[in-house]
C-alpha positions as CSV (number, residue, x, y, z in Angstrom):
1,M,12.6,6.6,-6.9
2,T,14.2,5.0,-3.9
3,P,14.8,1.3,-3.8
4,G,12.3,0.9,-1.0
5,A,9.6,2.8,-2.9
6,E,10.2,0.6,-6.0
7,Q,10.0,-2.6,-3.9
8,L,6.8,-1.3,-2.3
9,L,5.2,-0.7,-5.7
10,V,6.1,-4.1,-7.0
11,L,4.9,-5.9,-3.9
12,V,1.6,-4.1,-3.7
13,A,0.9,-4.7,-7.4
14,E,1.8,-8.4,-6.9
15,L,-0.3,-9.0,-3.7
16,D,-3.3,-6.7,-4.3
17,A,-6.2,-8.9,-5.3
18,G,-8.6,-6.1,-5.3
19,D,-9.1,-5.5,-1.6
20,G,-5.7,-4.1,-0.8
21,V,-2.8,-5.5,1.2
22,A,-2.4,-5.1,4.9
23,L,0.5,-2.7,5.7
24,A,1.6,-5.0,8.5
25,K,2.0,-7.8,5.9
26,L,4.0,-5.5,3.6
27,A,6.1,-4.3,6.5
28,K,7.0,-7.9,7.4
29,R,7.8,-8.8,3.8
30,L,10.0,-5.7,3.3
31,D,11.5,-5.9,6.8
32,T,10.6,-2.4,7.8
33,R,8.1,-0.6,10.0
34,V,4.6,0.4,9.0
35,S,5.4,4.0,9.7
36,V,8.1,3.9,7.1
37,L,5.7,2.4,4.6
38,L,3.2,5.2,5.3
39,R,5.8,7.8,4.6
40,L,6.8,6.0,1.3
41,C,3.1,5.9,0.2
42,A,2.9,9.6,1.0
43,E,6.0,10.3,-1.1
44,L,4.7,8.3,-4.0
45,G,1.4,10.1,-3.9
46,P,-2.2,9.0,-4.3
47,G,-1.8,8.4,-8.0
48,R,0.5,5.4,-7.5
49,V,-0.4,3.7,-4.1
50,G,-3.6,4.4,-2.1
51,V,-3.7,3.8,1.6
52,Q,-6.9,3.5,3.6
53,T,-8.1,1.9,6.8
54,D,-10.5,-1.0,6.7
55,E,-13.6,-1.5,8.8
56,L,-11.5,-2.7,11.7
57,G,-9.1,0.2,11.5
58,H,-6.2,-1.6,9.9
59,W,-4.1,0.2,7.3
60,R,-4.3,-1.3,3.8
61,A,-2.3,-0.3,0.6
62,F,-3.8,-0.4,-2.8
63,S,-2.3,-0.5,-6.3
64,V,-4.3,2.4,-7.7
65,A,-3.8,1.2,-11.3
66,S,-5.4,-2.2,-10.7
67,S,-7.6,-2.0,-7.6
68,P,-11.2,-0.9,-7.7
69,A,-11.2,-0.7,-3.9
70,A,-8.7,2.1,-4.0
71,R,-11.0,4.3,-6.0
72,K,-14.0,4.1,-3.6
73,P,-13.8,5.6,-0.1
74,R,-14.6,3.4,2.8
């Protein structure tokens, strides 16, 4: 696992209170672009980090292990 992927997993698990974490917020905290985070999430697979858009069309990342929101489609 790449250092960026590991940081992403730790940060999502830390910040996800059940409704996911905005990818823009994660990108700012990790000093990277949203497109890089989307690629990392794809590499990690849906079993580790889920990514969905909210009702406003903003991307949100979910810790699949701890977030009920990641298990239900929007």
